[in-house]
N, C-alpha and C positions, 0 to 999 in steps of 0.2 A: 342576391348575392351573398350581402350579411347577413340577412335572415339565416339560409341554410348553413352558413359557418359558424352561427350564434348556437342552430340548434332549436331552438324554440316551437319553429315551425314544425318541425316533425316529431316532437312527443306528445304521444296519444295519448289524452287525457282521460276517455274512456276504458281505459286499460283498466281488467279489473283486480290485477296484481298490483298497483298503486295505492301506496296509503294515502290516507284522506288528508293528513297534514303535507302528504307530498304534493297531493293536489291543489291545494290551497296557496302551495307556495308557486307552482308552476303557475296558476292565471294570471292571465296580464293586468294589472294595478293601475288603476285612472292616477297620474301625477296630481299631488292634492292643491297646487295651485296653476293648475289648467296646462293648456299649451305650453310649450320651452320655445320661447322666441327666436331661440338661436338654430336651433336643431330642427325644430316642426313638429315635434314629437308630443304626443297626448299622452301616455300609459308607459309604465315600467315593466318590463320583463325580465321573467326570473333567470338570474344567470347560472344555467344549466346547460350546458352543450352537447355536441353528438356522444362526447367520452362519458359522459353520464346517460344517455340515452342506449348507448352500445352495452350497457351495465345495469340495466332497468332491474334485472332480477336479484343484483346483490343491492343495487339504492332501495330495492323494494325491503328487503331484509332489515336493512342497518334504517331505513324509517318505521318499521312496523315497533311500537314500544308503547308504552304506557306515561302519556303525556304527565310531568314531576312527577313520575316514580322512581325508584330506584334506578341507577346506571348499568344498561345490562353489561352483561361481560362479553363483549362481541368487539375488544377494540383491533383484532385480527382482521374480521370483514372489513373496519374503517380503513385500515391498512392495504386489502386489497385493492379497495378502489380506489385509492391515491395511487396506488401503481399504476393503476389502469388509465390514469388521467382525470378521474374525475373524483374534486373534492368534496368531501362529505358534507352536507348542512349542519348547522349547529342543532343540536336536538334540546326539548325542553326537558331539562329531570332536575331531580335533588343528586348533587354529587357526594356520593358514598363510597369511598374506599377501602372500609370495612372489608370486604370480598377479597383481597389483592393478601391480606397479613401473612394464610395458611398457604399462596401459591408458591410453589419452585420453579421459576423461569428460566433460570439459566444460571451458569456457574458463578457470573456477576451479580444475581439478584437471588439470593434466597435468601426469604425474609425481610429485602431488602425495601418492602411499603412498612415493615411496623417500625416505627419512631419511638415505641414507648416501651418494649418487651425484648425485642430484636438486637441485635450485633449492631444495627446502624447506630444505637446509641453510644458507640463507643468504636466504630471505625475512625478511622486514622489519626485518633489521640490513645489508643491501645491495641497493642501488636498480641496478632494468635500467633505468627509464623515469625521466621526469618524473611521472610518476603513482605511481610507488612511493613511498610514505611510509617511513620510519623509525620504530621504535617509538620510541625514544630522542628523536627530536625532538618529537614528537607528546606524550608522557610532558612533558616541558620547557615546554608550553604550559601544563601547570597546574600546575607546581613542585612536584611528588609529591603532588598531591592525586587522585590514581588509586589506589583501592583495588581495588576490584569492578568487573568489567565483564562485558558479553553482548556476544557474537558470532553473528552470525546469519547461515549458510548458512557454515560455517568449514570445510567441504572437512576434511582428515585433521587439523585442531587444531593444526594449525603455529600460530597468534597466540594461542591460549591458552599452548602449552607457551612460546612467547618471552616471554608476559606473566608467566608465572610463575616464570620465571628475576630478575625485577624485582618479585617480591614483589607482586604484582598476582593475583587470582583471577579466572578469565574462565570464564562460563559459556557451552557452545558448542551453538549451536541447530543441528541437522541433521535431512536425513532419508536411508535407506538407497536413493538411487536409482542402481540401477546398481554400488553399491559399499558395504563392509559400513563408513559414515561411523560411525558409532555406536559398532560394538564396536572399531575401529581405534582412536577417540580415547579409549576406555575404557580398553585396551591400552596407551595411555601415560601412564594415572595420571590422566586429567583429565575434567573432568565433564561429559558430554555430554546433551541435552536434544531427545530425539525428541520432536517436536513441527510439523505442518504450519503453517505462516503463515497459514492459513485460520482458526485459532484468536486468541481473545485469550492474551495471555503472562501465565502461571500465575506473576506475582509481584505486589507490592503498587506505590504509587505512589510515584516520586521515590525509588527503589531503588537505581541503578546511577550511578557515574560516569563507564561510560564504553560507548557502544554501538558497537560496529564491523559493519558490513554490506558485505557485496560484492555481486555480480551475483545472488543470492539474491533480492534487492528488488525485483528485476523481476517476479516472480510473475506470469508468463502476460501482462503487460503489458497489464493489466487495470486503469482509474484508479480503481476503485471499491475495488479491493483494495489498490492503493498508498495511497489516502488513509488507510482503517482503518490498515492496517500502521504508516506513519509516526505516525499519530496515537497508536498504542499503543506505538510507540517512545518518543515526547515523553510520556506518561502515565508509563515507568517510570523516563527519565531524570530525575536530579534539576537541578535550578537551579544553572548553573556549570559543567553535566557537557558531556562533549564526544560530541558523535556525527560518529563517522569514518564516511564514505563510502570504500568501497575498492575502485578500477577498477570502476565501476558502466559498464558496456555500454550505449551509447547506439545504438540501432539506426537514427537519424534526428536530426535538429533538432527536430522536435517531441517528441520524447522527451524529450529534454535540457530542453527550454523547461519541458514538464510538470513533472517534476521541481523545477526550478528555482522554478517558481511555487508549488509545494507547498509546498516549503520555509521560502520567504521567508510564508508566511501565516502561518508559526509565531514569526515574529519572531528565526531563528536569526544570530547574527554570525559572518562567514564569516571565518574564522583564516587560512584556505588554500583555494585553491580552481584545480585546475587542468584542463582540458581538454586532451587529448590524443591522439594517435594511436599505437596497437601495433599488431604483425603479430600476427593471429589464430594462436596457439599449439595452436590445437586441430584445426589441418589445411587449412584453406582460402588459408595463406599471406596472405591479402589484408589490406590494413590495416584497423583499426574502429577508433572514436572511443570515447574512456571519458572517464569524470570522475572525480576524487579531490578529496574535501574533508575538512578539519575545521571544526566547526560548533560555536560556544558557546551552549547553550541559555539563554535570557537568564531572569531573575527576573520571575516577573510577579507584580503586586498585584491 
């Protein structure tokens, strides 16, 4: 029964569409010190279960690459595997992010991987519009009381990097949608949390001094998901902490009103609140409405 659940006895290694490296990984391997005295097992089996077996074609595509070659541009493929319950295997390649510099991935990530010539070098220290708040200005609102923060939808990790320069530790929540955000953030020496916003945050209550959120707060425009997310943000943010809404895209007035009503339900004090238009940097060239705000969580008795 255990073998059936694990799935390794049902994987057919004779399939023609299995990559050679994957076949090598899936083979049974003898334990280096022989039989285990406690369990009686003599060999180690692959940690690939039924979820991966059911996605064999996707897994084959993911594992078909040149060993020690450039990193394939297929992060969306890995994301599909994860969403199907199959954690992709580590791959042997030379990490190279240069191919990402010219990619326009989203409103929040236009050139966000270019740390030499792009706007990332000035982000949070030089404003391009009235919606762009500066880190030093926000930190001044709490007079040095910010020590640890949480960044939702943190792109390439620039917010966490800027905060680290000010001795503030920030955990960045991200997903590898169309690009290797998590790997890039980790390569910068920062802490990346790979977690869907459909999940409850894995933190105790009242942990963070600051929560920073970008347009990742949108989560598909579903009100019930937005309510769940804001409730969980409120749970992990300590009383007196700051909730920083950073350029939240408002597709229409209804979305802006919905978000405003939701925030007001929690009784947050508006320290700064700006609604303005910006040109869509992702390609349309049309003006779009954005909301930026810094909110203070009240003390509740």
